[in-house]
Every structure is written in structure tokens, then in C-alpha cells.
N, C-alpha and C positions, 0 to 999 in steps of 0.2 A: 443286259441280264434278263433272262426269261423266267417268269413265275408260272409253274404248272400246278399250282396248289388249288385251282378252281376247276376241276374237270367237268363239273356239272354244267358250267356255262361256257366252256371252251377255254383254250389257252389265252393267257393275257401277257402282254409285254409290259414289264415294269420299267418305267422311265425314271423320273427324278423324285428324290425325297426332299422334304424340307428338313435337312439335317441340322443338328445343333452346331451353328457356327461358333458357339461358345462352349464346345465340348470340354476344353481345358478348364474353362471357368466353372463348369458344373462340378469338376473334381476339386476345385480349389475353394469355392465359396462357402461350403458348409462350415468352414472354420472362420467365416467372416466376423462373427461377434467377438472372437478372441483376437486381440491385437497381436500382430506379428512382432517378434523381437526387434526387427529392423524393417520398417515400412518405407515404401517409396514416397510416402507423404510426410515423413518425419521432419523434413526441412522446409515444409511448405506452411504458409499461413493461409488457412481456409476459413471461409465465412458462409454460413447457410444462405442459400438464395432466398430472398424475400421480395414482396411486391414493391418495396421502396426502391429496389435496384432497377435502373432502366434496362431495356432490352439491349441497347448498344453497350452498356457497361458489362453485362454478363457475357455477351458474345466475345468481347475482346479481353475478358479475364478468364476465359476457359484455359485449362480443362475443368470440367465439372468433376467432382470427386464423390465417390459413393459414401453413404453415411457410415460412420464408424461405430454404429450401434445396430442391433438387430431390428429389421423392419420387415413387414410382410412382403414388401415389393421385391426383396432380394432373398427370399427363403427358398433355396434350391432343394431342401430336404423333404419338403412336404408334398405328398401326392394325395389329392383329395379323395376321401372314401365316402363322402356324403353324396348320394345320388341326387341328380337334378330332375325333379318331377316335371310333368307336363305343365302343371300350374305354375311352378317356379319359373320355367322357361318362358311361358306366356307372359307372366307378369314382368319379367326382365325385358322382354321384347317391347311391351307396352311402355315401360318406363324409358327405355332408350329412345324410342321414337318420339316420345314427348320431349325428352331432353334435346332432341334434334329440331324441335319446333315444327314438326310436320302438322299439317292441318288435320282436324278431327276425322274427316272422311278418309284421308289417306292412311291414318293410323288404323282406323277400323278395317280398311281393306286389307292391310298387311296382317293384322292380328287374326282376321277371319281366315286368311289363307293358311295360317299356322296349323289349323285342324283339317285342312283339305286332305281327304283320303289319298288322292293321287300323290300329294307331296309327302305324306307320311310313308307311303310305300317306297319312295325314293330315299327319303331321309328319315328313318325311324327314330333316331335319337333326338329328343326334344331340344337339347342344348345346341346341337348342330343346326337344327331347323330354325331355331330362334336366331342363331348367329347369321345365317344366310338372309333371313327376312329383315334383320336390322339394317341391311344395305338398301332397303326399298327406297326408291326415289332419291337416291343419294348419288349425285354425279361426282366422280366417274364410276363409283362402285356398283351401281345398278348393273353394270356390264357383267359382273360375276354372277348375279342372279340369272341374267339372260343366257350366259354361257352354260350354266348348270341345268337350268330348267327348260330353256327354249332352244337349245342346240346352237346358239350363236357362238360357236367355237370352231376350231380347225377340223374337227371330225364331222361337223354338221349334224350331230346327234345330241339329244339331251343326255345327261349323265344317267347311267343305269342305276347307280347307287352312290350315296355319300354316307359313310358309316364308320364306326369304330371297329377295328380288327387287330389281332396280334400281328405285329410287323417283325420281320426277320432281318432288319437292316441296321442293327446296332442302335445308334443314337437318332434314328429317323423319327421325325414327328409325324410325317404323312407321306403318302406316295400316290401317284396317279398311274392307273392301268388303263389299257385299251383292249377290248375284246377283239380278237382276230375275226370271230364269227360275225359279229354285229357292228363292229366299229365304235361301239358306245364306250365312253370313258367311265371309269369307276374311281372315285376319290376315297381313299381309306386313310383314316387317322388312327394313330397308335392307340390301342385300348388303355394304355397308361394314362391317357387324358380323358377317359370316359366321363369323369365328373368335373371337368373344367367348366368355368362360367362361359356363357355364349360370347361375351366380349373378347375373351382370350382366344377364342377359336376363329374370330373374324380374320385375322391376318393369315391364318393357315388356309382358309378357304380362298382368299384372294390370291395367295401365292400359287396354290395348285391350279387355280382356274386359268392362270397365265400359260400353263404348260399344255402340250398336246398329247403326251404319252408316247411319242414315237422318237422325234428328233430332240437332241439336247446339245448344249454347249456351255462352256465356261461363262460366256457373256450372259447366257440365259439365266444361270443360277445367280450371278451377281445382281442382275436387274431384278429378278423376282424377289430375292432376299431384301434388297434395298427398298423396293416398293411395298413389300409387306410390312417392313418396319415403319415406313411413312404412313401406311394404313393404320397401324397400331397407334402412332402418334395422334392421328385424327380421331381415333376411337377415344383415347384418353382426353382429348380436347373437348369431346362431348361429355364424357363421364370420367372425371379424374379418379373416382373411387374404384374404378375397374382395375387400376394398377395394383391394388392392395389385397388381392384375393389370397395371398400367402401360399401359392402353389408353385410347383416347378415350372410349368409352362409360363405362368405369369413372370417368374423370375427370368426365364429365358427371353421372353419378349422385352422385358424391361432392360436387361443388360445390353441387348442388341440396339434398342432405342438409345440407350446411354452412349454407345459407341457412335451412333449417327450424330447425336447432339454435340459430340466432341470433335467431329470431323469438319474440315474446311475444304474449299475448292476454288473454282474459277471466279466466283463472285466476290471473294475477298474475306477478310477477317471478320466482318460483321455479320456473316451468314453461315448457315449450315451448308456443307458440301459433302463430297464423297472421297476426294483424292488423297488428302493428307491431313496433318494436324499441326498444332503449334509446336509441340515438343516431341513428336515421334511416338506418342502412346495415347490411345483413346480409351484404354481400360486402366483407370487410376483409382486406387483405393486400397485399404488394408485387405490383404489376401490376394491381391492381383499382381504381386511383384513379379511372378514368373510368367505372366501372360501379357505380352505387349503386341500391339499392332499399330501401324502408322495411321490407319484410317479404318472406317467401317468396311470399305472395300477390301483392304488388306486383311481385316479380321475374317470376313466371309471367305476370302480366298485361302485362308490358312487351313480350312477343312481339307484333309488329304484327298477325300473323294473328288472334290471339285478340281483338284490338280490333275486328275486323270481324264477330265472331259476335253473334247476337242476344242481348239480355239478357232475363231473366225466367225462366230455368230450362228444363229439358227432362226428358223421361221417362227413367228408368233401369230396371234390371232386378234379377235375383236377386243378381248380384255386388255391386252398390251396396248392396242391402238387407243383405247379409251384412257388408260392410265398415263401413257406418254403424251397424249394430246393436250394435257393441261399445262405442260411446260412450254414457255414461249419459244425456246430455241428448237423445239421439236419441229417447227415449221421449216427448218433448214434440212431436215432429214429426207433422204430419198424415199423412205418408207416408214410408216409408223408401226407396221406390224412385223418388224424384224428386231430380234435381240442382237445388238451389235455394239462395238466399241464407240461408235458415233452416238448411239442412243444413250450409253452410259455418260458420255460427255454432256449431252443435252440435259439429262437429269441433274448432273453435277451443277450445271449453270443455273438451273431453274428451281431446284428443290428448296433453296432458301427463300423463295417467294411463296412457297406453299407452307413450309414449316418456318414461319416468320419468327423473328426474335421475340416478339410478344408471346407467341405460342410456346417457344422454347422455355421462356422464363416460367410460364405457368406449369409446364411439364416438370421442370426442375424443382419447383416448389412442391408439387404433388409427390415426386419421388424422393423428397427430402435430401436433395443433392446440395453440395457446397460448391463454391467457386474459389479458385486460387487468387488471393489478393496480395501475396508477397512471399518472401522467403525468410526463415529464421536466421539463416547465415547472412551476415551483413556483407554488402558488396559496395565498394567505393572505387571509382576510377583512380588510377595512379596520378601522381603529381608530375611525372616527367614524360616528355615526348620521346618517341623511339629514336635511338641513335645507335651508331656502331658501338659506342662506349657502354651502352646499357642493354645490348642484345642478350647478354647472359642473365639479365635480371627478369626475363620473361617469367610468367605469362604476360602477354599483352592483354590489356583490359579495355573493354569498350567504353569510350566516353559518351557515345551516342547509341544507347541500347536499341533504338528503333531501327538502326541499320541492320540488325541481326535478328530481330524478333518479328515473327510473322503476325503478331498481334497488330502491327502497324501496316499490314499488307493492304494494298488497294488493288482493284481489278486493273488489268492491262488496258492500255489506250488503243485507239484505232490504229491498225498497221499503216506503215508508210506506203505511199504510192511510189511509182517508178522515179519520179523527179526527186522526191525527198530522199529516197534511198540512195540514189546516185550521189546527191550532194553530201549525204552523211558519210558515204564511202570516201569521197574526196577529202572531207574535213578530217576524218579519222586517220587517213594515211598521212596527211600533211602534219598532223600533230607528232608523228613519229620521227620527223626529220628526214624522211625519204626525199631523194632528189625529185625535182619537178618532172623529169623525164620518166622516172619509175612510177610516180603517181599518175601521170597522164596515161601510161601504158596500162596500169591496173584499172583505171576508170574506164578506159576504152573497152577492156574485156567485159565490163558490165553489160555491154550491148552486143557482145559476140553471140551469134545465133546458136552456136554449139553449147555455150555455157548457159544461155537462156533456156535451152532445151533441157539441160540437166537440172537447173534450179529456176523454176518459173517464178517463184515468189521473190519480189524485189528486195525485201529486207534480208531474206536468207541469202540471196545472191551477194548482196553487199557484205553480209557477215562472212561468207566464204572468202571473198576477195580481200577482206581486211587482213587475212593471213599473209598477204604480201608484205606486211609490216616488218617482218624479220625472216631471214633465210632459215631460221630454225624450223619454221612451220612449212617449209617448201614440200616436205614429203607428204603432208596432208593434201596440199593442193595437187600434187602429182597423183595421189591415190584417187582423188575425186575427178579431176579434169582429164588426166592422161591415162587413167586405168592402171596405175602402178599399184595393184592390189592382187590378192589371191585369185580373183575372178578374171583379171586381165581386161576389164572393161570399165569405162567411166561410171561414176556413181551418181544416182539421182538423190536430191535432197528436197524434202517437203515436210510440211507439218502433218502430224497425225495425232489422234487421240490415243496416247499410249496407255497401257493397262496399269501402270504404276506412276507415281509422281517422280519420274526421273527426267533428266534433261533431254536425253537422246538415246536412240537405239540403232544398231546396225542389223540389217536383214539382207542375207546374201542373195535371195531371190525375191526381193520386195517390190521390184518395179518391172513387170512384164518379163520376169526371169532374170533381170539384172539386179545388181546390189543397190541398196538404198540406205541412206541415213535418214531416219525419221526423227524429227524434232517435236517434242511434246507440244501439243496445241495450247497448253497452259502458257507457253511463251509467245503466243500471238500478241503483237503490239510492242514487243520488246525492241530495244535499240539494236542495230547491227552488231555492236560490240558484244553484247550479251549472247547473241545468236552465234557469233564466232566461237565463243567458248563451248557452246553446246555442240556445234559442228565438229570441233576438234575432239571432243570427248567421244562423239559418235564414231568418227573415223578410227579412233584408237581402240574401239570395241570390236573391230573386225575380227571375227573368229568363228570357227565351227565348233570349238570346244573351249569356250571362255571359262577361265578359272577365276577364283576370287582375286588373285594377284593382278590379273589384267583389269578387273573392275577398279581396283585401288589405283593402279598406275594411270589408267585413263582419267580418273577423277583428279588425281594429283597434277598431271600435266596440263589438263584444261584449267585447273585452278592457277597454275603458274601463268598461263596466258591471261587469266582474269587479273592477276596481280600486275602484269605489264599494262593491261588496258586501263585499270583504275589509276595507276601511277601517271599514265599519259593524260588521262582525263578524269580528275578527281570529282567531277559532277556525277559520274556513273553510279557510285554506290548508293546514292540517295533517292533512287527512283521509287522505292517502296513497293515494288511488284514482287510476286512470288519468285520469279526468276532471279531478280537482283538480290533479294534478301537471302535466298538459299545459296547463291554464289558468294555473298559476303560471309555467310557462315562457313562455307567451304574454306575460304581464304583465312578466316580467323583460326579455324582448326589447324590449318597447315602452318600458319605462322607460329602457333603455340606448340608445335611438335618438333622433336629433335631426333637425331639418329639413335638407334640402339646399338651401342658399341661398348660392351662391358669392359674392354681393355682400356679404352680411351674415351671417357665421357665427353660428349661434344655439346654441352648446353649452349654454346655460343653459335650453333649452326642450326639450320632448318633441316628437318628430316621427316620421317613418316611413322616410325614404329614406337615412339616413346613420347610422353608428354613432358613439358617443362613444369617447373614449380610443383604444385600440389596434385598433379595428375589429372587435371581437367582442361581439355583444350578449348572448351567453350565457356569460360568464366562469365558469370552474370546471366547465363541462361539456365533454364531448368534441366536441360540436357547436360550430362557430364561424362562424355566419352574420354577414355584414358589415352587415346592417341588418334592420329589421323586415320590410321588403319581401322581402329575400333569404330570411329565415326562413320566410315564408309560401310563397314560390314554390318553396322546396326541400322543402316538406312535402307530405303526401298531399292537403292541401286543394286543391292546384293540379295535378290529375291529367288534366285535359281535354287531348286531342290537338288541336293547331291551333286554339286558342281565338281568337275574334274580337278585334280591337284595341279595340273599344268595344262598349257595349251600352246598352240602355234602363235608366234609373234607376227603380227602384220608388218609388212615392209615399212609402212608409215611410222611405226614405233621404232623399229630397229634403226632406221635412217635418222630419226630424230635424236635417238640416244647417241648414235655415232657422232653426229654433228656437235653434241654437247660434250663429247669426250668420255662417254660411258659405253664401252664396247666389250662384248663378251667373246670376242675372238671371231673365228671364221666358222664356227659350228653351224651346220645347216641341216634341217631348218632350225632357226632360232626358236627357243622355247621361252614361254613366260611361266615362271614358277616362283616358289618362295626364295630360291637362291637369287634370281634376278631382282626380286623385290628388295631383298637385303642389300644387294649391290647398289641399287638405285637409292636406297635409304642412306647408305654411307656416303654416296657421291652426290647427294641432292644439291649440295652447294654449287655444282656445275650447272644445274638447271635453275636454281634460285639463289644467286650469290647473296652474301650478307647485305650488301648495299641495296640491292633490289628489294630484299625483304623489308629492310627498314623503310625504304621509300613507299612500299605498298602499305605498311603499317601506318605511316603518316597519312596516306591517302584515305584510309579508313577511320582516321581520327582516333587511333588506339593510343594507349598510355602504358607506362610501367610504374611500379610502385616507387622506384627511385634508382639512382645510379649505384653501381657496385661500390662497395667500401674500398 
């Protein structure tokens, strides 16, 4: 988009805005002081966070919940009309630097720079000038000063201006422009925020200083938004009072920080992350019922404008380099000055070491947040073990909640090497009762050069070859190894930092023009059995026009595989990693679902489209999806905007269904749509027979309330 509104200085290209990721929240939260008739927190026991709670306690008892009473920190209705004078801004600068414990001479140098005529010419607004200078001698944020004033940015020029102006971009907070004539950047902040305090403007300046005004990408906005929220957290760690200015921008900054504090990632349950959350929602509190996001990353990505940006990353500069360099895992990046999915993963792994549990506790106290300590609805495991006689008495109830609750999550372990992966493959196949000849042949293929070329990672290779356990999965092996897919070529399988917390993804031209199954790098270190389920799901997602039905079917069939795996090896469900716990949840949701058949209710069978019992397929958890279908559609697996109603069925799926006795006839090409989903739902007993379901329920340690009368 090009802005021609500045003819006196030449045309400017408008690049990115710091848009309100919480646009929906802005519309909802003015009613916050008035309790909703039915709040998403009604069934929760919450307790205000206080200093007596340990950092470990609050991190594993998230989500944090917004206060149920009016507070300045979350007042979205107030736009400050009180101008901030030069004296006010100077005093705020002095106070903030003192709170940072800078030496007297460094404070004096920064404050004296506040009135430098050259600086005033670039940044005439006193609060913006103070905000920038508050970053003086602050590693890594000094890089923003250097970028704006000294030209240490991608343009190589100092900024021409940093000022307030009317913006024409809806909910934009700020925008960065670059003059065609001079190449100088210009940072403009919406004049809606002319009277904001300097501390509230700091994350705006840091965010925009990461951009170059020319190139942009989805990954760039995700990273810039996450890092400006981290910046704001560090501002509040210096000056907790800054959160309570009672203005719209403060409320926006606070609610985005709130989402970050509720997110988890690769470092485990005890730390802040970016990728997911304990219960699928990081925006929790009265008034937030209709605004859900699985993580801060998902919340940022919910901005429709971000969805229009190209994927694949973009070039960054010195500010990005400085901000990324603080994360330990950034040492593994090819480049520190590029916005990429790999950089997002490095932040995810390291952000909990910057925003530590102790800091999170202090922020929660300052924002008057509560933490969930229980549920008002009583929950007790049943008294009976699963059997064919009590299948109709579902829902199955978890006797060991830690198997399904990400609050028990631990980081993944070091991945297996070739020797251990080969041994794990052999042991896994022997458990199935395969003949020694078949096991030997499958293990021999582990070292086949062609298969090694397709799947270089030994644990992924072992996971793929574990599909030899049953002829049912032969079509997936054929798709990957023999090229029995729509592209007609073999499929590469590798780990990748996927944009959402999903197990796997299919990309038709992901590997040098050939198809690829990407396995989420959050599954690094998992056992081959877990990876086998992810590979199966990825293979079943093959499509150029994936519909919601295909997403549901792929998740359901890979969960059937997980049921078989845990029945064969009951030690699998207790690994307490993200991958295992989420797969256990998948299986619990599936085992508590039944077919939707109004004519002949089938409560004694497993299905997809209806819940057993009281309509919750995840009893004992804070999540309460009404069916397996709902569970998948409410998850990050179903993130596509405006998906088609139907899509082409991959041969791996049609052959798998044919082998199970679910055949739609000879129609070509086969389609995946709601009709096929309904047929699979009614015939799901062919994929997961009653006995196999009961065996899987016992492997998970599930119970029922009692036998049928």
C-alpha cells in the first residue's frame, strides 16, 4: 500500500502497522465491570496471585484470569486528554532511569539529551522523546535508539521523524514509512495516543524499529508483536505503576502481555512460551467469552490483516539481531537478522528464561490477576475399569489427570541416535506379534539408502517404519516410500518449526519441489511411536483443497493408531511431553465420542460427532468440547480461513478406508466432505472396534462411574 499524503517530502511507502491484536477485545472489554450472565470462569475457583505463591505454583496453575472488578490496567474506554508537558516527560525519564539503577553520570547524559535541539527536531513530542531515551544503556533495547538516531537500521539512515499523526489504517497504533527520495524512515504513531505516558509508548517504538518500511511478512509481525510485549513486560518489571495509567493503549499493552503470560511452549509447563496453552484459551475472564486464542501467537495471527501477509519470512536488521541474540537457542539460527519460523521457535524456547516465573508472578500481582486453583464442579474418577459390559456407561473418566493435563508437561528429551532408533523400531514391531521375518525385513529397510534419503532423522525413520505393524497402514507407507500419492513421487519427512501447535503438516512442494510431511519440532525427542502417529496424520492431510472434514478424519485415524500403540505398550502415555499429553487428550476425546444417528442411538460404540454422557468428551479438564469433531475444530489443527466445504481424498485415505470396509464406491476422484465424515462416524467401529476401544481405555487408566443397571 502506498501513501501519497506527504507530497512536500516525496512519496512514502507505508509498510507495517502495529495493529491491535486484541481488536475484538477492544469491542468487548468496555463491559468488563458488569459480570456476564454466563461467564467462562463461572465453574472455576480462582485466587488472586500474591507474593506467598511460588513461581512454580503459579506457572503450573495457569491460566491467569482478569480481575472481575474495574481496574485502570484494563480500561479500554479512556483516551487521555491531559497533555504531557516537557517537564512531565523529563521527570518521568529521570525517574525511570533511576528505577533502572543507572549511574548518576549516565542518567545525567540521557536527561541532558532530552533537550538536544537536534533530537527535538526529529522527535518533537516530549513523551515520545522520553520513551526513546528511557532505553538508554539498556541491553538489548539501546539498539532501538541506535536505529532511530544513528541510522543503524536496514536503510542506513537516521529516522527523519518520530511523531504523532492521524492514521488511516483502522485500528493501527503506529506505522513505519520510508521516503523514496531520501530513503529515511519515518515512524508515525496514531494521534489517538498523543497523551499516553512514555512507558506505554516504549513497546511501540521497539516494535516499529524492528521493521524496515519496505519488506514484510507474517513471521515479521508475529516476532515484532511478541518482542514488543516482552519489552513491555520488562518495562513493568522496572516500574509496575506504569501498567495503571488507565488508558486505552495501556489496556491494549496489558491484555497482550496477559496473553503472553498464559502461553506455553517448548520449555514446558513451568515457563512462558508462544505456541500453545494449557486449556486452549489465553484470554480468560468476564467479558472475554467470545474471544479465544490458543496462544499469544494465535492471538496475534487472528488479526485479519496479518493473514494477508506473505509467509516465508523477511529480512530484519540490527534491532532484530540485538533482540534475538539474548535467547540461548538463537545461536543455532543461520542468521540473527531474519524474521523466520526458526526465529519464532528460538524465541519460544528462550523467552521463559527472560520472562522468568518470578517476573511473571510480580507482573500478575501488579495487574491484579488471579490464578485458577480448581473447579466448582466436583470431579471424581469412576469406580469401575473399562469393559465391554460398561462401554455404554461412558464417559470414561481420567483416574490419572496428569496424563491429560499440560500442567504436568516436561520438555522433550534428547533425540535418539541411529543405534537407539533402530533398536526401538525392532522392539516396537516385536510387541505387535509380527513374525520374525517381517520384523527383520522392516528393520533392514531402516538402513535402505533410498528411505534414509527420504527420512534422514533416525527417530522419524523408525516412526515411519513402525507402520509395518499392521497392513491397515500400508497405504501410508506406499504414499511416502513408493510415491502412491497425487504427486506421484516419494515424500520427504523432516522436523520443522510449524506455525501452529499442530503435530504435522503436508506440503505438496515442500522439499525441492517434491512433497513433504513436516513434523512439528515440538516433537523432537519423542519416541518413534508418537512420531508414527504424527506421520500418519501428516500423510492423511495430503490435499490441495483441504476441508474441515479432512482435518477431522486425519486427526481421528492417527488417534486410532495411537490407541493401538498405547495398547501394545502401556508405558507410552506416561511420558509427560507435549506430544504425548496432547495425543492422550485426542484419544480421551475419541473414546468419549459416539456416532450421531438419530434413528438408532449408538451409545455403546465409538464415533465422532456426538458426546456420550453429559456432552463433554474431556471430563476432568477445563476444556469441554461437545464431540470429537468439536474438539478438533476448536483446536489449532483447524486454523485455515474460509476452508472449502470438500476436497480431494488422497489415495492413502481411500485405501485405508477400503481396507477397513468403509468404501464409497467407485466414484473418481473420491471426495472428502461432510457426507464421508458422516459415513465414517457411523462406521467407526470398523476402525476402532469395541474391544480395541476398551483396551485403549485401560491403557490410559480410565474409569467409568459404574456398570449398567
